[in-house]
C-alpha positions as CSV (number, residue, x, y, z in Angstrom):
1,M,-95.9,-34.6,38.6
2,G,-92.8,-36.7,38.0
3,K,-89.4,-35.4,38.7
4,R,-86.8,-35.4,35.9
5,I,-83.0,-35.2,35.7
6,F,-80.6,-35.2,32.7
7,I,-77.1,-36.6,33.1
8,K,-74.4,-36.3,30.4
9,C,-70.8,-37.2,30.6
10,L,-68.4,-35.3,28.3
11,K,-64.8,-36.4,28.2
12,R,-63.9,-36.4,31.9
13,M,-66.6,-34.2,33.3
14,A,-70.2,-35.1,34.1
15,V,-72.6,-32.3,33.2
16,V,-76.0,-32.3,34.9
17,I,-78.7,-30.2,33.2
18,L,-81.6,-29.8,35.6
19,I,-85.3,-28.9,35.3
20,P,-86.4,-26.7,38.2
21,G,-86.9,-28.5,41.5
22,C,-84.4,-31.2,40.8
23,L,-81.3,-31.9,42.9
24,V,-78.0,-30.6,41.5
25,I,-75.4,-33.4,41.2
26,S,-72.1,-33.2,39.3
27,S,-69.0,-35.4,39.3
28,S,-66.0,-36.2,37.2
29,C,-65.8,-39.4,35.0
30,D,-63.0,-41.9,35.2
31,E,-61.1,-42.0,32.0
32,N,-61.7,-45.7,31.7
33,D,-65.5,-45.3,32.0
34,P,-67.6,-46.0,28.8
35,V,-68.8,-43.0,26.9
36,P,-72.6,-42.6,27.5
37,S,-74.8,-42.7,24.5
38,G,-76.6,-39.5,25.0
39,P,-78.3,-37.8,28.1
40,L,-79.8,-40.0,30.8
41,D,-83.3,-38.7,31.4
42,V,-85.0,-40.2,34.4
43,T,-88.6,-39.5,35.6
44,I,-90.3,-40.9,38.7
45,S,-94.1,-40.7,39.2
46,G,-96.8,-42.1,41.4
47,E,-96.7,-42.6,45.1
48,I,-96.1,-45.6,47.3
49,S,-96.6,-45.0,51.0
50,H,-93.5,-45.5,53.1
51,T,-95.5,-46.4,56.2
52,T,-99.1,-47.4,55.4
53,Y,-99.8,-50.6,53.5
54,T,-102.1,-49.7,50.6
55,P,-102.6,-52.7,48.3
56,G,-102.3,-52.0,44.7
57,Q,-100.7,-48.6,45.1
58,T,-98.5,-47.9,42.1
59,G,-95.4,-46.0,41.0
60,T,-93.6,-45.7,37.7
61,I,-90.0,-44.9,36.7
62,T,-89.2,-43.9,33.1
63,F,-85.6,-43.5,31.8
64,S,-83.9,-43.0,28.4
65,R,-81.1,-45.4,28.9
66,F,-79.3,-47.4,31.6
67,P,-76.6,-45.8,33.7
68,A,-73.2,-46.4,32.1
69,T,-71.0,-45.7,35.1
70,V,-71.1,-46.0,38.9
71,A,-71.2,-42.2,39.1
72,E,-74.3,-42.1,36.9
73,F,-75.9,-44.8,39.0
74,K,-75.3,-42.7,42.2
75,Q,-76.7,-39.7,40.5
76,V,-79.9,-41.6,39.5
77,R,-80.1,-42.9,43.1
78,E,-80.2,-39.2,44.3
79,Q,-83.2,-38.7,42.1
80,I,-85.3,-41.8,42.7
81,G,-83.7,-43.8,45.6
82,R,-85.6,-42.1,48.4
83,E,-88.8,-43.8,47.1
84,P,-89.7,-47.5,47.4
85,H,-90.4,-47.9,43.6
86,G,-87.1,-46.1,42.9
87,A,-85.2,-48.8,44.7
88,A,-86.9,-51.5,42.6
89,A,-85.9,-49.7,39.4
90,L,-82.4,-49.2,40.6
91,Q,-82.1,-52.9,41.3
92,L,-82.9,-53.6,37.6
93,M,-80.4,-51.0,36.5
94,A,-77.7,-52.5,38.7
95,Y,-78.4,-56.0,37.4
96,E,-78.2,-54.9,33.8
97,M,-75.0,-53.0,34.6
98,Y,-73.6,-56.2,36.0
99,R,-74.4,-58.0,32.7
100,R,-72.3,-55.4,30.9
101,N,-69.4,-55.0,33.3
102,K,-69.2,-57.2,36.5
103,K,-67.0,-54.8,38.4
104,R,-69.2,-51.7,37.9
105,G,-72.4,-53.8,38.3
106,E,-71.3,-55.4,41.6
107,E,-70.5,-51.9,43.0
108,C,-74.0,-50.7,42.1
109,I,-75.6,-53.9,43.5
110,R,-73.8,-53.3,46.8
111,L,-75.1,-49.7,46.9
112,N,-78.7,-50.8,46.5
113,N,-78.9,-53.9,48.7
114,L,-78.6,-55.0,52.3
115,T,-75.1,-56.3,52.8
116,N,-76.3,-59.9,53.1
117,N,-78.3,-59.7,49.9
118,V,-75.5,-59.4,47.4
119,E,-73.7,-62.8,46.9
120,M,-76.8,-64.9,46.0
121,P,-78.0,-62.5,43.3
122,I,-74.6,-62.3,41.8
123,R,-74.3,-66.1,41.6
124,R,-77.6,-66.3,39.9
125,L,-76.9,-63.4,37.5
126,N,-73.8,-65.2,36.3
127,E,-76.1,-68.1,35.3
128,L,-78.7,-65.9,33.7
129,F,-76.2,-63.9,31.7
130,G,-74.5,-67.0,30.3
131,A,-71.4,-67.2,32.4
132,S,-72.3,-70.7,33.7
133,K,-70.8,-73.5,31.7
134,D,-72.7,-76.1,33.5
135,D,-76.1,-75.5,31.9
136,P,-76.1,-72.7,29.2
137,A,-79.8,-73.3,28.7
138,Y,-80.4,-71.1,31.7
139,A,-78.9,-68.1,29.9
140,R,-81.2,-65.1,29.8
141,P,-79.4,-62.1,28.4
142,Y,-82.8,-60.4,28.2
143,Q,-83.6,-61.0,31.9
144,I,-83.8,-57.4,32.8
145,A,-85.5,-56.4,29.5
146,A,-88.4,-58.6,30.6
147,F,-89.3,-56.2,33.4
148,L,-89.6,-53.2,31.0
149,K,-92.9,-52.1,29.6
150,D,-94.0,-53.7,26.3
151,A,-91.2,-56.3,26.4
152,T,-92.6,-59.8,25.7
153,P,-91.3,-63.3,24.8
154,E,-93.0,-62.9,21.4
155,N,-91.2,-59.6,20.5
156,G,-87.8,-60.9,21.8
157,Y,-88.1,-58.8,24.9
158,N,-87.5,-55.6,23.0
159,P,-89.3,-52.9,25.1
160,S,-90.6,-49.5,24.1
161,K,-88.5,-46.4,24.6
162,P,-88.1,-44.6,26.8
163,Y,-87.9,-47.6,29.2
164,T,-90.6,-47.9,31.8
165,V,-90.6,-49.9,35.0
166,E,-94.0,-50.3,36.6
167,V,-94.2,-51.1,40.3
168,R,-97.1,-51.8,42.6
169,V,-97.7,-52.7,46.3
170,N,-98.2,-56.4,46.7
171,K,-101.9,-57.0,47.1
172,G,-101.4,-60.1,49.3
173,V,-98.5,-59.3,51.5
174,A,-98.7,-56.5,54.0
175,Y,-95.8,-54.4,55.2
176,A,-93.9,-56.1,58.0
177,K,-91.8,-54.8,60.9
178,S,-88.2,-56.0,60.9
179,A,-86.7,-56.1,64.4
180,D,-83.2,-56.4,62.9
181,Y,-83.4,-53.3,60.9
182,Q,-85.9,-51.4,63.1
183,T,-88.2,-50.4,60.2
184,D,-90.9,-51.7,57.9
185,V,-90.2,-54.0,55.0
186,L,-92.3,-53.0,52.0
187,Y,-93.4,-55.8,49.7
188,L,-93.7,-54.6,46.1
189,E,-94.1,-56.2,42.7
190,V,-92.5,-55.3,39.4
191,L,-94.8,-55.9,36.5
192,T,-93.6,-58.1,33.7
193,Q,-94.9,-60.0,30.7
194,G,-92.1,-62.5,31.0
195,I,-94.1,-64.8,33.3
196,D,-97.7,-66.0,33.5
197,D,-98.5,-64.2,36.8
198,G,-97.5,-60.8,35.4
199,A,-95.4,-59.6,38.3
200,R,-92.4,-60.5,40.4
201,G,-91.8,-59.5,44.0
202,V,-89.2,-57.2,45.5
203,A,-89.0,-56.2,49.1
204,V,-87.4,-52.9,50.1
205,L,-86.7,-50.9,53.3
206,K,-85.0,-47.8,54.6
207,T,-82.9,-48.4,57.7
208,H,-80.5,-46.5,59.9
209,K,-78.6,-49.8,60.8
210,P,-74.9,-49.1,60.8
211,G,-73.0,-50.6,57.9
212,E,-75.9,-50.7,55.5
213,P,-75.9,-48.5,52.4
214,S,-79.4,-47.2,53.2
215,K,-78.0,-44.8,55.8
216,G,-81.6,-44.0,56.8
217,E,-81.9,-42.0,53.6
218,Y,-82.3,-44.4,50.7
219,F,-84.6,-47.3,50.2
220,I,-82.6,-50.4,49.5
221,V,-83.5,-54.0,48.5
222,F,-84.2,-56.5,51.3
223,S,-84.8,-59.3,48.8
224,S,-85.6,-59.7,45.1
225,P,-85.3,-63.4,44.1
226,G,-88.1,-62.9,41.6
227,L,-86.0,-60.5,39.6
228,Y,-83.3,-63.1,39.0
229,S,-85.5,-66.1,38.6
230,S,-85.7,-67.1,34.9
231,V,-88.3,-65.5,32.7
232,K,-89.9,-67.3,29.8
233,T,-87.6,-68.1,26.9
234,A,-87.8,-65.5,24.1
235,S,-89.6,-66.7,21.0
236,F,-87.3,-68.5,18.5
237,T,-88.8,-66.4,15.7
238,S,-87.7,-63.1,17.3
239,T,-84.3,-61.5,18.2
240,F,-83.2,-59.7,21.4
241,Y,-81.5,-56.5,20.2
242,G,-80.1,-55.5,23.6
243,L,-80.6,-52.5,25.9
244,D,-78.8,-49.2,25.9
């Protein structure tokens, strides 16, 4: 059964309402933080082995909206970040947060990635989200929406709600030992209708190496170029309405 957590920020206090079995998390909100648009309800289900390569094994994360603040992102990480597919979903959340606010988004990206896997994604995100003046044709404001269930080029990448991220173990790439991080690298795929192959790769790991945000507790992203490689252009007959 999936685990669930509700997070709501009222004025300057974050109130966490829990279903039994969930971790209690509470923190104050910065007065400059955006006001969340309702509770953040997150559910994680399925099982992806941390140690045994099982091709096609699947996991799913469902959530009512994206985190609005770094504090909310950390609270969601407490709920799903200890699972491989949770790290993949957190990556999408951090990237979408970067689209909305670069400072908050970058902080979340740094929380969910190896320290050497931050600068390249950020450069590419700037292009995808239209910040590059060199070639605006690359702009993909719906890049992250493309990895949510039921979002397609034909419907303007407008997904069903609550949002759903579907993850599976890569059927062609086995887990591999990393000498640098003294752990296994898990090769996963996030399903998407934004490309012909139907999935994009993301590699995650959990390491005790000093200086890494994993801290031997959370899965973090080893690499995820597929998540910031352009998806198909949305149909010119449809409109992208944005994500909340």
